[in-house]
Residue frames relative to the residue before (quaternion, step in Angstrom):
aa qw qx qy qz dx dy dz
M 1.0000 0.0000 0.0000 0.0000 0.00 0.00 0.00
R 0.4979 -0.6444 0.4831 0.3217 3.59 -0.98 0.82
I 0.6120 -0.6221 0.3586 0.3315 3.51 -1.02 0.91
N 0.6625 0.5027 -0.3255 0.4500 3.62 0.96 -0.79
K 0.6322 0.5229 -0.3262 0.4694 3.59 1.07 -0.74
Y 0.6319 0.5380 -0.3267 0.4522 3.56 1.02 -0.81
I 0.6585 0.5093 -0.3120 0.4579 3.59 0.88 -0.94
A 0.6556 0.5023 -0.3052 0.4740 3.57 1.00 -0.84
S 0.6589 0.5166 -0.3061 0.4530 3.59 1.00 -0.83
C 0.6428 0.5108 -0.3154 0.4758 3.57 1.21 -0.45
G 0.5043 -0.6820 0.4004 0.3467 3.57 1.30 -0.02
I 0.4195 0.7252 -0.4565 0.2995 3.57 1.21 0.34
A 0.7747 -0.1675 0.1706 0.5854 3.57 0.92 -0.94
S 0.6200 -0.4968 0.4253 0.4335 3.55 -1.31 0.10
R 0.6641 -0.4912 0.3547 0.4380 3.60 -1.22 0.26
R 0.6477 0.5178 -0.3279 0.4525 3.58 0.96 -0.80
K 0.6659 0.4802 -0.2990 0.4865 3.56 0.94 -0.87
A 0.6075 0.5572 -0.3462 0.4480 3.58 1.08 -0.72
E 0.6256 0.5358 -0.3351 0.4574 3.58 1.03 -0.77
E 0.6337 0.5231 -0.3307 0.4641 3.57 1.03 -0.75
L 0.6342 0.5341 -0.3260 0.4542 3.57 0.98 -0.84
I 0.6535 0.5160 -0.3060 0.4617 3.56 1.01 -0.86
I 0.6730 0.5028 -0.2912 0.4576 3.56 0.87 -0.98
E 0.6967 0.4674 -0.2633 0.4762 3.58 1.09 -0.73
N 0.4792 -0.7074 0.4081 0.3216 3.62 1.30 0.31
R 0.4366 0.7076 -0.4456 0.3318 3.58 1.10 0.70
V 0.6648 0.4780 -0.2872 0.4971 3.56 1.33 0.07
K 0.0728 -0.7810 0.6198 0.0254 3.55 -0.99 0.92
V 0.1247 -0.7475 0.6462 0.0897 3.54 -1.20 0.66
N 0.8321 -0.0720 -0.0186 0.5497 3.55 -0.61 1.20
G 0.7471 -0.4349 0.2003 0.4611 3.54 1.01 0.97
K 0.6808 0.4649 -0.2820 0.4907 3.61 1.26 -0.12
V 0.4829 -0.6704 0.4835 0.2893 3.58 -0.90 0.98
I 0.1133 -0.7852 0.6081 0.0295 3.55 -0.92 0.99
N 0.0158 0.8151 -0.5785 0.0255 3.58 -0.72 1.04
E 0.5073 0.6108 -0.4405 0.4189 3.58 1.21 0.49
L 0.4157 -0.7425 0.4711 0.2321 3.57 -0.61 1.16
S 0.6927 0.4804 -0.2774 0.4610 3.59 1.14 -0.58
F 0.3883 0.7514 -0.4659 0.2598 3.59 1.30 -0.01
Q 0.2404 -0.7756 0.5735 0.1084 3.56 -0.92 1.02
I 0.1086 -0.7978 0.5899 0.0610 3.58 -0.98 0.82
N 0.3963 -0.6396 0.5941 0.2843 3.49 -1.38 0.33
E 0.3380 -0.8080 0.4452 0.1864 3.58 -0.23 1.30
T 0.6904 0.4636 -0.2946 0.4708 3.61 1.18 -0.33
E 0.7624 0.3647 -0.1947 0.4978 3.61 1.18 -0.40
D 0.6892 0.4867 -0.2927 0.4500 3.61 0.94 -0.82
K 0.2977 -0.7263 0.5931 0.1793 3.56 -1.16 0.73
V 0.1010 -0.8191 0.5647 -0.0008 3.53 -0.56 1.21
E 0.0858 -0.7913 0.6048 0.0254 3.56 -0.93 0.96
V 0.1042 -0.7460 0.6528 0.0803 3.53 -1.20 0.69
D 0.8246 -0.0590 -0.0276 0.5620 3.56 -0.60 1.19
G 0.7293 -0.4591 0.2289 0.4527 3.55 1.01 0.90
K 0.6385 0.5113 -0.3256 0.4743 3.59 1.29 -0.02
L 0.4195 -0.7065 0.5158 0.2427 3.55 -0.82 1.06
I 0.1221 -0.8028 0.5815 0.0491 3.58 -0.88 0.95
G 0.0781 -0.7914 0.6047 0.0441 3.57 -1.26 0.35
L 0.6406 -0.5338 0.3866 0.3940 3.53 -1.24 0.44
E 0.4526 -0.6565 0.5303 0.2881 3.53 -1.06 0.80
E 0.2315 -0.8002 0.5434 0.1037 3.55 -0.67 1.12
E 0.4240 -0.6902 0.5231 0.2649 3.55 -0.86 0.94
L 0.4146 -0.7151 0.5056 0.2473 3.55 -0.88 0.95
V 0.1219 -0.7999 0.5876 0.0010 3.53 -0.90 1.06
Y 0.0688 -0.7900 0.6092 0.0035 3.57 -0.99 0.92
I 0.0357 -0.8395 0.5377 -0.0694 3.54 -0.57 1.23
M 0.2080 -0.7200 0.6470 0.1406 3.53 -1.23 0.69
L 0.0721 -0.7963 0.6005 0.0019 3.57 -0.69 1.14
N 0.2727 -0.7020 0.6274 0.1981 3.54 -1.11 0.73
K 0.2126 -0.8337 0.5013 0.0919 3.55 0.08 1.35
P 0.3225 -0.7197 0.5763 0.2144 3.59 -0.93 0.87
E 0.5758 -0.5097 0.4760 0.4267 3.55 -1.29 0.12
G 0.7501 0.4182 -0.2752 0.4320 3.59 -1.20 0.44
Y 0.6483 0.4371 -0.3361 0.5250 3.58 1.22 0.49
V 0.3335 -0.7177 0.5718 0.2162 3.56 -1.08 0.76
T 0.3839 -0.7258 0.5212 0.2329 3.56 -1.19 0.51
T 0.4964 0.5858 -0.4638 0.4419 3.56 1.19 0.51
V 0.5763 -0.5991 0.4268 0.3560 3.55 -1.19 0.57
K 0.7796 0.0965 -0.0493 0.6168 3.56 1.06 -0.81
D 0.1638 -0.7964 0.5788 0.0628 3.56 -1.04 0.79
Q 0.4878 -0.6997 0.4395 0.2817 3.57 -0.83 1.01
F 0.7087 0.4210 -0.2589 0.5035 3.59 1.20 -0.44
D 0.4553 -0.7237 0.4165 0.3092 3.56 1.33 0.26
R 0.2999 0.7450 -0.5328 0.2667 3.57 1.01 0.84
K 0.6375 -0.5348 0.3877 0.3965 3.56 -1.23 0.41
S 0.2401 -0.7788 0.5694 0.1074 3.56 -1.04 0.88
V 0.5861 -0.5766 0.4325 0.3700 3.56 -1.16 0.56
I 0.5403 0.6178 -0.4039 0.4041 3.59 1.19 -0.45
D 0.6016 0.5704 -0.3547 0.4324 3.59 1.13 -0.60
L 0.6718 0.5163 -0.2890 0.4456 3.58 1.17 -0.56
V 0.7510 0.3536 -0.2013 0.5200 3.61 1.22 -0.30
K 0.2462 0.8126 -0.4981 0.1759 3.57 1.13 0.57
G 0.6422 0.5453 -0.3327 0.4237 3.61 1.15 -0.45
V 0.4702 0.7111 -0.4258 0.3032 3.58 1.27 -0.09
G 0.3332 -0.7724 0.4854 0.2384 3.60 1.00 -0.74
A 0.7139 0.3119 -0.2481 0.5757 3.59 1.27 0.23
R 0.4881 -0.6482 0.4938 0.3127 3.56 -1.18 0.53
V 0.0101 0.8149 -0.5767 0.0578 3.56 -0.22 1.29
Y 0.2023 -0.7713 0.5963 0.0930 3.53 -1.26 0.53
P 0.5600 -0.6157 0.4269 0.3538 3.60 -1.07 0.65
I 0.3346 -0.6776 0.6126 0.2317 3.54 -1.21 0.65
G 0.7996 -0.0004 -0.0473 0.5986 3.55 -0.20 1.25
R 0.4226 -0.7073 0.5139 0.2387 3.55 -1.29 -0.25
L 0.1388 -0.6958 0.6873 0.1554 3.46 -1.43 0.30
D 0.4625 -0.7053 0.4434 0.3035 3.57 -0.77 0.89
Y 0.7708 -0.4291 0.2512 0.3983 3.51 -1.35 0.42
E 0.7626 0.3897 -0.2014 0.4755 3.58 0.89 -0.94
T 0.6280 0.5571 -0.3284 0.4329 3.61 1.26 -0.21
S 0.2182 -0.7766 0.5808 0.1090 3.55 -1.02 0.85
G 0.5570 0.6672 -0.4195 0.2619 3.53 -1.34 -0.14
L 0.8483 -0.2506 0.1614 0.4377 3.48 -1.36 -0.43
L 0.1159 0.7472 -0.6475 0.0954 3.52 -0.90 1.06
L 0.2203 -0.7678 0.5897 0.1194 3.56 -0.83 1.01
L 0.0657 -0.7792 0.6229 0.0231 3.54 -1.07 0.82
T 0.0911 0.7955 -0.5923 0.0899 3.56 -1.06 0.77
N 0.3447 -0.6784 0.5866 0.2773 3.53 -1.38 0.05
D 0.4713 0.6509 -0.4357 0.4054 3.57 1.31 0.38
G 0.2760 -0.8132 0.4939 0.1365 3.55 -0.10 1.31
D 0.6252 0.5459 -0.3430 0.4399 3.60 1.03 -0.73
L 0.6745 0.4825 -0.2986 0.4724 3.57 0.93 -0.86
T 0.6137 0.5482 -0.3449 0.4515 3.58 1.00 -0.78
Y 0.6449 0.5180 -0.3124 0.4670 3.57 0.95 -0.90
K 0.6679 0.5215 -0.3073 0.4331 3.57 0.86 -0.97
L 0.7486 0.4335 -0.2292 0.4462 3.56 0.83 -0.98
T 0.7275 0.4105 -0.2441 0.4926 3.60 1.19 -0.35
H 0.5619 0.6020 -0.4032 0.3991 3.61 1.18 -0.27
P 0.5672 -0.6479 0.3907 0.3255 3.61 -0.87 0.95
K 0.6483 0.5454 -0.3410 0.4075 3.62 1.01 -0.65
H 0.6669 0.4365 -0.2996 0.5244 3.58 1.24 -0.31
E 0.1594 -0.8316 0.5286 0.0601 3.57 -0.20 1.29
V 0.0404 0.7938 -0.6004 0.0884 3.55 -0.18 1.32
D 0.3942 -0.7369 0.4971 0.2332 3.57 -0.59 1.12
K 0.1167 -0.7582 0.6384 0.0627 3.53 -1.10 0.81
I 0.1684 -0.8042 0.5666 0.0616 3.57 -0.79 1.04
Y 0.0918 -0.7989 0.5944 -0.0046 3.54 -0.85 1.09
V 0.2337 -0.6979 0.6493 0.1918 3.52 -1.33 0.41
A 0.0285 -0.8227 0.5657 -0.0486 3.56 -0.55 1.23
T 0.2092 -0.7172 0.6490 0.1440 3.53 -1.04 0.86
V 0.0448 -0.8325 0.5512 -0.0317 3.56 -0.55 1.19
K 0.5414 -0.5959 0.4811 0.3469 3.54 -1.25 0.51
G 0.8012 0.2194 -0.1877 0.5241 3.54 -0.94 0.89
I 0.3999 -0.6914 0.5467 0.2514 3.54 -1.34 0.02
P 0.3979 -0.7404 0.4837 0.2439 3.62 -0.44 1.15
N 0.3083 -0.7389 0.5684 0.1891 3.56 -1.02 0.82
E 0.7471 -0.4263 0.2669 0.4346 3.56 -1.29 0.15
A 0.6566 0.5147 -0.3171 0.4511 3.58 0.93 -0.83
E 0.6570 0.5072 -0.3055 0.4667 3.57 0.97 -0.86
I 0.6361 0.5184 -0.3213 0.4726 3.58 1.02 -0.79
N 0.6464 0.5190 -0.3202 0.4587 3.60 0.95 -0.84
N 0.6511 0.5106 -0.3124 0.4666 3.58 0.95 -0.86
F 0.6241 0.5456 -0.3226 0.4569 3.56 1.00 -0.90
E 0.7344 0.4541 -0.2452 0.4409 3.57 0.82 -1.03
K 0.6553 0.5085 -0.3185 0.4589 3.61 1.13 -0.56
G 0.5956 -0.5313 0.3873 0.4615 3.58 1.14 -0.61
L 0.1766 -0.8030 0.5669 0.0510 3.55 -0.94 0.94
Y 0.4097 -0.6725 0.5497 0.2788 3.56 -1.15 0.62
I 0.0382 0.7895 -0.6058 0.0912 3.54 -0.61 1.22
E 0.8225 -0.0504 -0.0082 0.5665 3.55 -0.64 1.13
D 0.7950 -0.2976 0.2083 0.4859 3.63 -0.55 -1.05
Y 0.7232 0.3802 -0.2627 0.5133 3.61 1.11 0.47
K 0.3574 -0.6886 0.5798 0.2491 3.54 -1.32 0.27
T 0.4368 -0.7094 0.4870 0.2624 3.57 -0.81 0.98
A 0.5412 -0.5986 0.4827 0.3402 3.54 -1.23 0.53
P 0.6613 -0.4801 0.3722 0.4400 3.61 -1.18 0.34
A 0.0608 -0.8008 0.5955 -0.0193 3.56 -0.98 0.90
K 0.3593 -0.7052 0.5591 0.2470 3.55 -1.31 -0.06
I 0.0370 0.7733 -0.6328 0.0121 3.56 -1.10 0.73
K 0.0139 -0.7980 0.6007 -0.0457 3.55 -0.87 1.01
I 0.3531 -0.7196 0.5573 0.2164 3.56 -0.85 0.97
V 0.1257 -0.8142 0.5645 0.0514 3.58 -0.70 1.08
K 0.7931 0.0533 -0.0436 0.6052 3.57 1.27 -0.24
K 0.1086 -0.7794 0.6142 0.0589 3.55 -1.04 0.82
N 0.0398 -0.7529 0.6545 0.0563 3.54 -1.16 0.65
I 0.2278 -0.8217 0.5122 0.1030 3.52 0.02 1.36
E 0.6317 0.5580 -0.3321 0.4234 3.58 0.99 -0.84
K 0.7756 0.3053 -0.1639 0.5277 3.60 0.91 -0.94
N 0.4013 -0.7756 0.4215 0.2443 3.55 1.36 0.14
Y 0.5828 0.5158 -0.4440 0.4440 3.55 0.56 1.19
A 0.1758 -0.7613 0.6130 0.1170 3.54 -1.33 0.32
V 0.2878 -0.7055 0.6168 0.1973 3.51 -1.27 0.56
C 0.0607 -0.8282 0.5566 -0.0258 3.56 -0.64 1.14
E 0.2785 -0.6983 0.6250 0.2103 3.52 -1.23 0.55
I 0.0853 -0.8183 0.5680 -0.0217 3.55 -0.68 1.16
K 0.0889 -0.7932 0.6018 0.0294 3.56 -0.92 0.94
I 0.0813 0.7709 -0.6262 0.0837 3.56 -0.78 1.10
H 0.2557 -0.7589 0.5597 0.2128 3.59 -1.21 0.22
E 0.5440 0.5657 -0.4197 0.4560 3.56 1.26 0.10
G 0.2159 -0.7968 0.5497 0.1275 3.56 -1.22 0.29
R 0.2138 0.8024 -0.5299 0.1723 3.56 0.98 0.79
N 0.6889 -0.5121 0.3330 0.3903 3.53 -1.24 0.54
R 0.8608 -0.0688 0.0030 0.5043 3.57 -0.81 1.13
Q 0.1893 0.8543 -0.4736 0.1002 3.56 1.16 0.57
V 0.6574 0.5050 -0.3323 0.4498 3.61 0.82 -0.90
R 0.6543 0.5125 -0.3155 0.4579 3.58 0.93 -0.87
K 0.6709 0.4947 -0.3006 0.4635 3.59 0.95 -0.85
M 0.6437 0.5205 -0.3237 0.4582 3.59 1.02 -0.76
C 0.6609 0.4956 -0.3103 0.4703 3.58 0.95 -0.83
R 0.6414 0.5144 -0.3226 0.4690 3.56 1.02 -0.78
A 0.6379 0.5541 -0.3236 0.4258 3.58 1.07 -0.76
I 0.7174 0.3571 -0.2550 0.5410 3.62 1.17 -0.39
N 0.5505 -0.6757 0.3450 0.3485 3.55 1.33 0.52
H 0.6112 0.4816 -0.3862 0.4954 3.55 1.07 0.83
P 0.1335 -0.8439 0.5148 0.0705 3.61 0.40 1.21
V 0.5424 -0.6431 0.4542 0.2931 3.52 -1.17 0.74
M 0.2331 -0.7517 0.6030 0.1299 3.52 -1.04 0.87
N 0.7805 -0.0292 0.0493 0.6225 3.57 1.13 -0.70
L 0.0306 -0.8192 0.5719 -0.0299 3.56 -0.93 0.91
R 0.0238 0.7889 -0.6105 0.0667 3.54 -0.92 1.02
R 0.2777 -0.7377 0.5872 0.1841 3.57 -0.97 0.86
K 0.1502 -0.8322 0.5303 0.0599 3.56 -0.77 0.99
A 0.8250 0.0698 -0.0388 0.5594 3.63 1.15 -0.28
M 0.1000 -0.7152 0.6844 0.1005 3.51 -1.37 0.48
G 0.7938 -0.0680 -0.0007 0.6044 3.54 -0.32 1.22
K 0.7794 -0.2768 0.2361 0.5100 3.57 -0.80 -1.03
I 0.5153 0.6048 -0.4330 0.4256 3.59 1.28 0.17
V 0.0530 -0.8306 0.5530 -0.0381 3.55 -0.34 1.30
L 0.4600 -0.6761 0.5044 0.2772 3.55 -0.96 0.91
K 0.2880 0.7323 -0.5739 0.2269 3.57 -0.61 1.15
D 0.8264 0.2358 -0.1919 0.4739 3.52 -1.28 0.54
V 0.6440 0.4703 -0.3354 0.5017 3.61 1.14 0.56
E 0.3383 -0.7455 0.5412 0.1919 3.58 -0.68 1.10
I 0.6423 -0.5173 0.3891 0.4105 3.58 -1.20 0.45
G 0.8040 0.2340 -0.2047 0.5069 3.57 -0.84 1.03
Q 0.6576 0.4771 -0.3035 0.4979 3.59 1.31 -0.04
Y 0.1949 -0.7749 0.5879 0.1260 3.57 -1.29 0.22
R 0.0996 -0.7511 0.6425 0.1144 3.51 -1.37 0.18
Y 0.5250 -0.6043 0.4854 0.3514 3.57 -1.26 0.34
L 0.5147 -0.6318 0.4754 0.3314 3.56 -1.07 0.70
T 0.4906 -0.6341 0.5056 0.3186 3.56 -1.16 0.59
N 0.6628 -0.4896 0.3749 0.4248 3.58 -1.25 0.27
D 0.6359 0.5296 -0.3325 0.4524 3.59 1.01 -0.79
E 0.6577 0.5051 -0.3106 0.4646 3.59 0.98 -0.82
I 0.6481 0.5117 -0.3156 0.4675 3.58 0.98 -0.85
N 0.6649 0.5028 -0.3052 0.4603 3.59 0.89 -0.92
Y 0.6179 0.5415 -0.3441 0.4545 3.59 1.03 -0.75
L 0.6768 0.4962 -0.2973 0.4553 3.59 0.86 -0.97
K 0.6798 0.5024 -0.2952 0.4453 3.58 0.96 -0.85
K 0.6814 0.4831 -0.2888 0.4678 3.58 1.17 -0.52
L 0.4631 0.6803 -0.4571 0.3373 3.60 1.22 -0.13
K 0.2321 -0.7817 0.5665 0.1188 3.57 -1.00 0.84
């Protein structure tokens, strides 16, 4: 890319103004002053400075809803070389990252973005965003177990915050229940640990919502871009 076009694409100045900056020896590429208007740069490798300040291309913000399958990690790189959710969004054209995590065996709603401010807001403990899961558990929780779950459970070295659990289906013959679980914490494998703590380990787990963002119209392993209404809702969360 020509140097003046690059400077303009970074939002520093118009192409004409960028040419003036170059002629005035105010532009450096990899530490060397560049005053040739026809100079070509590699926008992904070269370091460009204007008046001593490093500049970069303005990146369009992208917001994605992925229906994560089981068997994928939500880290960008995995020490065991397992498949990553990043492999499922390669057609996006921007470097996006998961907002929070879903463990390897859990499927469902995962949001990805390159908006660092929004990621911070949705993952910081002080911002209580409800997360709704559908869990198939062994056995059928009784009233006492449900009460304990909702009041908070001691797990490892902490007590969970109050949560909600509702049985939506029972199968007495096969001894399992399908439950809808709502939590706002995001600790590692928390839903699974909470279910195990009331002696009803998870057999299958899927996240279906974060706040008012509900997983819909997305097949397993596929993604879609969030609507403007969904993006505005997330940005207004406190």
